[in-house]
C-alpha positions in Angstrom: -27.4 -8.3 -14.2 -29.3 -6.0 -16.6 -28.5 -2.5 -17.5 -31.6 -0.4 -18.0 -32.1 3.0 -19.7 -32.3 4.6 -16.3 -28.9 3.0 -15.4 -27.3 4.5 -18.6 -28.8 7.9 -17.8 -27.3 7.7 -14.3 -23.9 6.6 -15.7 -24.0 9.5 -18.2 -24.5 12.0 -15.5 -21.3 10.8 -13.9 -19.2 11.3 -17.0 -16.6 14.1 -16.7 -16.8 16.9 -19.3 -13.5 16.0 -20.8 -14.5 12.4 -21.6 -17.7 13.6 -23.2 -15.9 16.1 -25.3 -13.2 13.7 -26.5 -15.8 11.1 -27.6 -17.9 13.7 -29.3 -14.9 14.9 -31.4 -14.0 11.4 -32.3 -17.6 10.7 -33.5 -17.7 13.9 -35.5 -14.5 12.8 -37.3 -16.2 9.6 -38.3 -14.7 7.3 -35.7 -16.2 5.1 -33.0 -15.6 5.9 -29.4 -16.3 3.7 -26.3 -15.7 3.8 -22.6 -13.8 0.6 -21.7 -12.0 -1.3 -19.0 -11.9 -0.4 -15.3 -13.9 2.8 -15.6 -16.9 1.0 -17.1 -16.6 -1.9 -14.7 -16.6 0.5 -11.7 -19.6 2.5 -13.2 -21.6 -0.8 -13.4 -20.6 -1.7 -9.8 -21.4 1.8 -8.4 -17.8 2.3 -7.4 -15.9 5.6 -7.7 -14.1 6.0 -11.0 -10.6 7.6 -10.9 -9.3 6.9 -14.5 -11.4 7.1 -17.7 -10.2 5.1 -20.7 -11.5 5.5 -24.2 -11.1 3.1 -27.1 -11.6 4.3 -30.6 -11.4 3.1 -34.2 -9.3 6.1 -35.2 -5.6 5.7 -35.4 -3.1 8.0 -33.5 -2.4 9.8 -36.8 -6.1 10.5 -37.2 -6.5 11.6 -33.6 -3.7 14.1 -33.4 -5.3 16.8 -35.6 -8.5 16.7 -33.5 -6.9 18.0 -30.3 -4.6 20.9 -29.6 -2.6 19.0 -26.9 -1.7 15.3 -27.3 1.0 13.4 -25.4 2.3 10.4 -27.3 3.8 8.5 -24.4 2.2 5.2 -25.4 2.0 5.6 -29.1 3.9 2.4 -29.7 0.9 0.5 -28.4 -1.7 2.9 -30.0 -2.3 4.9 -26.8 -2.3 8.7 -26.6 -2.8 10.9 -23.5 -5.2 13.7 -24.2 -5.1 16.3 -21.4 -8.3 18.3 -20.7 -9.1 20.7 -17.9 -10.6 18.1 -15.6 -8.2 15.2 -16.2 -5.8 13.5 -18.6 -7.5 10.7 -20.7 -6.0 7.6 -22.2 -7.3 7.1 -25.7 -6.3 3.8 -27.4 -6.9 2.7 -30.9 -8.6 -0.7 -31.4 -5.8 -3.2 -31.8 -4.7 -6.8 -31.9 -1.4 -7.9 -30.4 1.4 -10.2 -31.4 3.4 -12.5 -29.2 4.6 -11.5 -25.7 8.2 -12.7 -25.7 9.2 -10.7 -22.6 6.1 -11.9 -20.6 5.0 -8.3 -20.2 4.5 -6.4 -23.5 3.4 -7.5 -27.0 6.2 -7.5 -29.5 3.9 -5.8 -32.0 0.4 -4.4 -32.3 -1.8 -4.0 -35.3 -4.7 -1.6 -35.5 -8.1 -2.9 -36.3 -11.6 -1.5 -36.8 -13.1 -4.5 -35.0 -14.0 -3.7 -31.4 -14.5 -7.4 -30.5 -10.9 -8.1 -31.5 -9.7 -5.3 -29.3 -11.8 -6.6 -26.3 -10.6 -10.2 -26.7 -6.9 -9.2 -26.0 -7.9 -7.9 -22.5 -7.2 -9.7 -19.3 -10.5 -10.4 -17.5 -14.1 -10.5 -18.7 -15.2 -7.7 -16.3 -12.6 -5.5 -18.0 -13.5 -6.5 -21.5 -16.8 -4.6 -22.0 -17.4 -1.4 -23.9 -20.1 1.3 -23.7 -21.1 3.5 -26.7 -22.4 6.5 -24.8 -24.1 8.0 -27.9 -26.3 4.9 -28.5 -26.3 3.4 -25.0 -25.0 0.2 -26.5 -23.1 -2.2 -24.1 -20.8 -4.5 -26.0 -20.1 -7.6 -23.9 -18.8 -10.5 -26.0 -17.4 -12.5 -23.1 -20.2 -12.2 -20.6 -18.4 -9.8 -18.3 -21.7 -8.5 -17.0 -22.7 -11.9 -15.8 -19.4 -12.3 -14.1 -19.9 -8.9 -12.4 -23.3 -10.1 -11.1 -21.7 -13.4 -9.9 -18.8 -11.6 -8.2 -16.3 -13.6 -10.3 -12.9 -12.9 -11.8 -12.6 -14.9 -15.1 -9.9 -14.6 -17.8 -10.8 -13.8 -21.3 -10.4 -16.9 -23.4 -7.6 -19.3 -22.4 -6.4 -18.1 -18.9 -3.0 -19.7 -19.2 -2.4 -17.8 -22.5 -3.5 -14.6 -20.8 -1.1 -15.0 -17.9 1.8 -16.1 -20.2 1.3 -13.0 -22.3 1.6 -10.7 -19.3 2.6 -12.2 -16.0 1.6 -9.1 -14.1 -2.0 -10.2 -14.7 -1.3 -12.8 -12.0 -1.1 -10.0 -9.4 -3.9 -8.1 -11.0 -6.3 -11.0 -10.7 -5.7 -11.3 -7.0 -5.6 -7.5 -6.4 -8.9 -7.1 -8.2 -10.5 -10.1 -6.4 -9.4 -8.5 -3.1 -10.6 -5.0 -3.9 -13.9 -6.1 -5.3 -14.3 -9.0 -2.8 -14.9 -11.3 -5.8 -13.9 -15.0 -6.1 -11.6 -16.2 -8.9 -13.1 -18.7 -11.3 -11.7 -22.2 -10.9 -10.1 -22.5 -14.3 -8.6 -19.0 -13.9 -7.2 -19.9 -10.5 -5.7 -23.1 -11.8 -4.0 -21.1 -14.5 -2.6 -18.8 -11.8 -1.0 -21.7 -10.0 0.3 -23.2 -13.3 2.0 -20.0 -14.5 3.1 -18.6 -11.1 6.8 -18.7 -12.0 6.3 -16.1 -14.7 5.9 -13.4 -12.0 9.6 -13.7 -11.2 10.3 -11.8 -14.4 8.2 -8.8 -13.5 9.8 -5.7 -12.1 9.7 -5.0 -8.4 8.0 -1.6 -9.0 5.1 -3.3 -10.9 4.7 -5.9 -8.2 4.9 -3.2 -5.5 2.1 -1.2 -7.1 -0.3 -4.2 -7.3 0.7 -5.2 -3.7 -0.1 -1.7 -2.5 -3.6 -1.8 -4.0 -4.2 -5.2 -2.4 -3.0 -4.0 1.0 -5.3 -0.9 0.9 -8.3 -3.1 0.2 -11.0 -3.4 2.9 -9.9 -6.9 3.8 -6.3 -7.3 2.6 -5.9 -10.8 4.2 -8.1 -12.2 1.4 -5.5 -11.2 -1.2 -2.5 -12.5 0.8 -4.2 -15.8 1.3 -5.0 -16.0 -2.4 -1.3 -15.2 -3.1 -0.3 -18.0 -0.8 -2.8 -20.5 -2.3 -1.8 -19.6 -5.8 1.9 -20.1 -5.0 2.7 -16.5 -5.7 3.5 -15.4 -2.1 6.9 -17.1 -2.3 7.8 -14.7 -5.2 6.2 -11.5 -3.8 6.9 -11.8 -0.1 9.0 -15.0 0.5 9.6 -13.8 4.1 5.9 -13.8 4.8 5.4 -17.2 3.0 7.9 -18.7 5.5 5.6 -17.8 8.4 2.9 -20.3 7.2 2.7 -23.0 9.9 5.3 -21.2 12.0 4.3 -21.9 15.7 4.5 -19.1 18.2 4.0 -19.6 21.9 1.3 -20.3 24.4 0.0 -16.7 24.2 -1.0 -17.2 20.6 -3.7 -19.3 19.1 -2.6 -18.9 15.5 0.5 -19.5 13.6 2.6 -16.5 12.7 1.0 -16.2 9.2 -2.5 -16.2 10.4 -1.7 -13.8 13.3 -0.1 -11.3 10.9 -3.0 -11.4 8.5 -5.6 -11.1 11.3 -3.7 -8.1 12.7 -3.5 -6.6 9.2 -7.3 -6.7 8.8 -7.6 -4.8 12.0 -5.4 -2.0 10.7 -6.8 1.5 10.1 -8.0 2.0 6.5 -6.2 4.0 3.9 -2.7 4.2 5.6 -0.2 2.1 3.7 2.6 2.7 6.1 0.6 1.4 9.1 -0.6 -1.6 7.1 2.9 -2.5 6.1 4.2 -2.1 9.7 1.3 -4.3 11.0 1.8 -6.9 8.4 5.5 -7.2 9.1 5.6 -6.3 12.8 6.5 -9.9 13.8 8.6 -10.9 10.7 11.7 -11.1 12.9 10.3 -14.0 14.9 11.4 -16.6 12.4 15.1 -15.9 13.1 14.8 -15.3 16.8 12.6 -18.2 18.0 14.3 -20.2 20.8 12.9 -23.2 22.6 12.3 -22.8 26.4 11.0 -26.1 27.7 7.7 -26.7 25.8 7.4 -23.1 24.7 9.3 -20.5 22.7 10.7 -17.0 23.2 11.4 -14.4 20.6 13.9 -12.0 22.2 14.8 -8.9 20.2 12.5 -10.0 17.3 11.5 -6.3 16.9 15.1 -5.3 16.2 15.7 -8.2 13.8 12.2 -7.6 12.2 13.0 -3.9 11.6 16.1 -4.8 9.7 14.3 -7.5 7.8 11.4 -5.2 6.9 13.9 -2.6 5.6 15.4 -5.2 3.2 11.9 -6.3 2.0 10.7 -2.8 1.4 13.9 -1.8 -0.3 13.6 -4.8 -2.6 10.1 -3.7 -3.5 11.3 -0.2 -4.2 9.1 1.6 -1.7 10.1 5.2 -1.0 12.8 5.8 1.7 10.5 8.0 3.8 7.9 5.2 4.0 10.6 2.6 4.8 11.9 4.8 7.6 8.4 5.1 9.1 7.6 1.4 8.8 10.9 0.2 10.3 10.7 2.7 13.1 7.2 1.4 14.1 8.4 -2.2 14.0 11.5 -1.4 16.0 9.5 0.1 18.8 6.2 -1.9 18.7 7.1 -4.0 21.8 6.7 -1.3 24.4 4.8 -2.2 27.6 3.1 0.6 29.4 2.1 0.2 33.0 0.2 2.6 35.1 3.1 2.7 37.5 5.2 4.6 35.0 6.4 7.9 36.4 6.0 11.1 34.5 9.7 11.0 33.7 9.3 7.5 32.2 6.5 8.8 30.0 8.7 11.7 28.8 11.6 9.3 28.1 9.3 7.1 26.1 8.1 10.0 24.0 11.8 11.1 23.6 12.8 7.6 22.4 10.0 7.0 19.9 9.1 10.5 18.9 5.8 12.2 19.7 4.7 12.1 16.0 4.9 8.3 16.0 2.8 7.7 19.2 -0.6 7.4 17.5 0.8 5.0 15.0 2.5 2.8 17.6 -0.7 2.6 19.6 -2.6 1.6 16.4 0.0 -1.2 15.8 -0.4 -2.5 19.3 -4.2 -2.5 19.0 -4.1 -4.4 15.7 -1.5 -6.8 17.2 -4.0 -7.5 20.0 -6.9 -7.9 17.6 -4.8 -10.5 15.7 -4.4 -12.7 18.8 -7.6 -14.5 19.6 -6.2 -16.1 22.8 -4.9 -12.9 24.4 -6.9 -10.0 23.0 -5.7 -7.7 25.7 -7.2 -4.5 27.2 -6.7 -1.3 25.4 -7.4 0.8 28.5 -3.7 1.1 29.4 -3.0 2.3 25.9 -5.7 5.0 26.1 -4.2 6.0 29.5 -0.8 6.3 28.0 -2.1 8.4 25.1 -3.7 10.7 27.6 -0.6 11.1 29.7 1.5 11.7 26.6 -1.0 14.4 25.5 -0.6 16.1 28.9 3.2 16.0 28.6 3.1 17.6 25.1 0.5 20.2 26.2 2.9 21.3 29.0 5.5 22.1 26.4 8.0 19.8 28.1 11.5 19.4 26.7 11.6 16.0 25.0 14.7 16.5 22.8 17.9 18.4 22.9 16.3 20.9 20.5 13.8 21.8 23.2 16.4 22.8 25.8 16.7 26.4 26.8 20.3 26.5 25.8 22.3 25.2 22.8 25.7 24.4 21.6 26.7 28.1 21.2 25.9 28.7 24.8 28.2 25.8 25.8 31.0 27.1 23.6 30.7 30.5 25.4 31.4 28.6 28.6 34.6 27.3 27.2 33.4 23.9 26.0 35.4 23.1 22.8 33.5 22.5 19.6 33.1 18.8 19.0 31.5 15.7 20.6 31.7 17.0 24.1 29.0 19.5 23.4 26.6 16.7 22.4 27.5 14.8 25.5 26.7 17.7 27.8 23.4 18.5 26.0 22.3 14.9 26.2 23.1 14.8 29.9 21.2 18.0 30.5 18.2 16.6 28.7 18.2 13.6 31.0 18.0 15.9 34.0 15.2 17.9 32.4 13.3 14.7 31.7 13.4 14.0 35.4 12.7 17.6 36.4 11.0 19.7 33.6 11.2 22.8 35.8 15.0 22.7 35.3 14.6 23.8 31.7 15.6 27.4 32.2 18.7 29.1 30.8 20.1 29.9 34.3 19.6 26.3 35.7 21.0 24.6 32.5 24.1 26.9 32.3 24.8 26.2 36.0 24.6 22.5 35.5 26.7 22.7 32.3 29.4 24.6 34.2 29.5 21.8 36.8 29.8 19.1 34.1 32.5 21.0 32.3 34.4 21.5 35.5 34.2 17.9 36.5 35.4 16.8 33.0 
């Protein structure tokens, strides 16, 4: 893989103004300034760049006077955040690092003016290159460019040493291999397996962030299979690791692990909640499998699975709103629509699962079918259900107590005492309206409420 002058000109045209200005000021002050790390890698690959990192020979004390606003959040490791109008930029002094006794951060750093020494402390060769924008010089001491061309993730230097320094690199290797659709070099992969236990010391939040990046990749199953092969899945998602080799029933041609991953790959892109729900939709089968002759059943696995998914996502410190959405989808993913459903059955279904969740539930079912090679299923009934639901919603039909033409104050005016009885009557009225939407008028509901109150 060669980089031509035309390539450099194209890269330069993509540089944001803030990055150009920061590097210019550093050079004017007598320092060296390079684009490094993931931003350079993504430029070389033609991928969108979201974060721009700059490495410099100037120390933080020398950088501070050059910029009016500087944030010293990472100064212990030689990193400053320099906000500009278009973005906030990480600017890090060339450094070497001491031992990593906590398996995550160096005990100490020392500044250096040697760019190569700074690059050799980095994780993978494709992230250990630097570009001097002023001279169009690409510094590549570890053949990262060749690894980019080969589609290969390879550790800088001794891979075991790199992973022992910072165990989060175990997850990064697999996340980057998944996002870039690269393979991991054999020696680097062997080191992953040999140092897997180190990941247990990494915080749940850090693991969650890497897992999220993996799950949002175009083909997330690649990453999960790599985690399993590297013996990391038992640490990240032990519940999913337990599904490897777990037999389902005659309707499935794959074990539970393969089915879950195939369904995941069929999930809509860019939606983390949907992808988590699809990955974990059958996680309750492990606890609910019962033998029936020469086959198995999994009664209530969606209920058990929703509880189990909640514990998993809480352990990984996902936000509560996301957890609620994922577990709700898992809890209700086993619906079976038939064309014989009455309109009132459709309305009750919407009332139970919530109209806002219908598109997601249908997406989960479609992915579930796609993950089952033996019984792919026909999505026509799902399309019909969606159409009928759209019609129900378009008619402004009452689907919850809030949609009724009367409320609690109206019932209290009829003499219903404040308390649980009001809720009981409102729910009973909703059941009648679900059967007969025309009944949702103030007069009809008040009359029905008087009957209910009189009958006790």
